[in-house]
C-alpha positions as CSV (number, residue, x, y, z in Angstrom):
1,M,259.8,-1.6,-106.9
2,R,257.1,0.2,-104.3
3,L,257.2,4.2,-104.4
4,G,257.7,6.3,-101.5
5,S,256.4,9.4,-99.5
6,S,259.5,11.4,-100.6
7,D,259.3,9.7,-104.5
8,L,255.4,11.3,-104.2
9,R,256.7,13.9,-102.9
10,D,259.8,14.7,-105.2
11,M,257.2,13.8,-108.4
12,N,254.9,16.8,-107.0
13,L,252.4,14.7,-107.9
14,L,249.7,16.4,-105.6
15,K,250.8,19.8,-106.0
16,Y,248.1,20.9,-108.7
17,Y,245.3,18.1,-107.8
18,R,242.8,20.6,-106.7
19,L,243.1,22.5,-109.6
20,V,242.2,19.2,-111.4
21,R,239.9,18.0,-109.5
22,K,237.6,21.3,-110.1
23,W,238.5,21.3,-113.5
24,A,237.6,17.5,-114.0
25,C,234.3,18.5,-111.9
26,K,233.4,21.3,-113.9
27,T,234.2,20.1,-117.5
28,Y,232.7,16.4,-116.3
29,N,229.3,18.0,-114.7
30,L,230.7,15.5,-111.5
31,K,231.0,16.7,-107.9
32,D,234.3,16.5,-105.6
33,A,232.8,13.2,-104.2
34,D,232.1,11.7,-107.4
35,I,235.3,11.6,-108.8
36,E,237.3,11.1,-105.2
37,L,234.8,7.6,-105.5
38,L,235.4,6.7,-108.9
39,I,238.9,6.8,-108.4
40,Y,238.6,4.4,-105.1
41,L,235.8,2.4,-107.0
42,D,238.2,2.0,-110.4
43,C,241.0,0.7,-107.6
44,K,238.7,-2.2,-106.1
45,K,237.8,-3.4,-110.6
46,Q,235.2,-4.9,-109.8
47,F,232.6,-4.0,-106.8
48,T,229.3,-4.9,-105.6
49,R,226.7,-2.2,-104.6
50,N,227.4,-3.2,-100.8
51,D,231.1,-1.7,-102.0
52,F,230.1,1.3,-103.2
53,I,228.4,1.8,-100.3
54,D,231.6,0.7,-97.9
55,G,233.0,3.5,-99.9
56,V,230.6,6.2,-99.4
57,Y,230.7,6.1,-95.9
58,T,233.4,9.0,-96.0
59,Y,231.6,11.1,-98.4
60,S,229.3,14.0,-98.0
61,W,225.4,12.6,-98.0
62,D,223.8,12.2,-102.0
63,K,220.9,9.8,-101.5
64,A,220.7,9.7,-105.7
65,R,224.6,9.7,-106.3
66,W,224.6,5.5,-107.1
67,E,221.5,6.2,-109.3
68,R,223.5,9.8,-111.0
69,L,226.6,7.5,-111.4
70,R,224.8,4.8,-113.3
71,R,223.1,6.5,-115.3
72,G,226.1,9.4,-116.3
73,G,227.5,6.1,-117.6
74,W,230.2,6.0,-115.3
75,I,229.6,2.2,-113.8
76,D,228.8,-0.2,-116.1
77,V,227.3,-3.7,-115.0
78,W,230.2,-6.5,-115.1
79,R,228.6,-9.5,-114.4
80,K,224.6,-10.1,-114.2
81,R,223.3,-11.7,-111.4
82,N,221.5,-14.9,-112.2
83,R,219.5,-15.9,-109.2
84,T,221.2,-19.0,-108.1
85,T,224.7,-18.8,-107.7
86,M,225.4,-14.9,-108.2
87,K,223.0,-13.2,-105.8
88,T,223.9,-9.5,-106.8
89,N,225.3,-7.9,-110.0
90,I,229.1,-7.3,-110.0
91,Y,229.8,-3.7,-110.9
92,S,233.0,-2.1,-112.5
93,T,234.0,1.0,-114.0
94,S,232.9,2.1,-117.3
95,H,235.7,3.2,-120.1
96,K,234.9,6.4,-119.5
97,C,235.7,6.4,-116.4
98,K,238.9,4.8,-116.9
99,S,239.5,7.4,-119.4
100,L,238.6,10.3,-117.2
101,I,240.6,9.0,-113.9
102,N,243.9,8.4,-116.6
103,R,243.4,11.4,-118.3
104,I,243.9,13.2,-114.5
105,Y,246.8,10.8,-113.9
106,R,248.6,12.4,-117.0
107,I,247.6,16.1,-116.2
108,L,249.0,15.7,-112.5
109,L,252.2,13.5,-113.8
110,G,252.6,16.8,-116.3
111,E,252.1,14.5,-119.1
112,E,249.1,16.5,-120.8
113,D,248.0,19.8,-120.1
114,L,244.8,21.5,-118.9
115,P,242.8,22.8,-121.9
116,T,242.6,25.9,-122.4
117,S,240.9,26.2,-125.6
118,A,237.9,28.6,-126.3
119,R,235.8,25.1,-126.6
120,S,236.9,24.3,-123.0
121,T,233.7,24.9,-120.3
122,F,236.2,25.3,-117.6
123,Y,238.6,28.3,-119.4
124,K,235.9,30.5,-120.0
125,N,236.1,34.0,-118.3
126,K,232.6,34.8,-116.8
127,T,233.0,35.0,-112.9
128,Y,235.7,36.2,-110.8
129,T,236.4,32.3,-109.7
130,D,236.6,31.1,-113.8
131,K,240.1,34.2,-113.8
132,V,241.5,33.0,-110.7
133,Y,241.3,29.2,-112.1
134,N,242.3,30.4,-115.4
135,K,245.4,32.2,-113.7
136,A,246.5,29.2,-111.7
137,I,246.0,26.9,-115.3
138,D,248.9,29.5,-116.7
139,D,250.7,29.0,-113.9
140,M,250.7,25.4,-113.5
141,I,251.3,25.0,-117.7
142,K,254.3,27.3,-117.4
143,D,255.8,25.6,-114.2
144,K,258.7,23.3,-115.1
145,E,259.0,21.4,-112.5
146,R,255.2,19.2,-112.5
């Protein structure tokens, strides 16, 4: 069964996407473009460096993104090149990345709430922006239709 646009609208799937994305960025020390690119790469399952370069075209320029995501443990080598039949490495998103993406989906579907504990790096009331996001999180948790 394929979902249509009206099904997604009825699910309110993207209602709190911005808030959840900002939470993930601040909590995991990523940029907005990094998260969206990781979601794109996760949908591809396995990819090469050229697939990564093709996916980066629509995002802001960041020369260090590939190495930052690899060193941060978001991208793993799935199969190493062997110089004869495989000229390039094949990569996949790591378990850490898959867990983050699954958590984002669970939060968007309302199966899980954003953390509001004192340990949460996103829920600290330091600046005005933090207070605005905290109010938005409280409103999201109270929303029964998400």
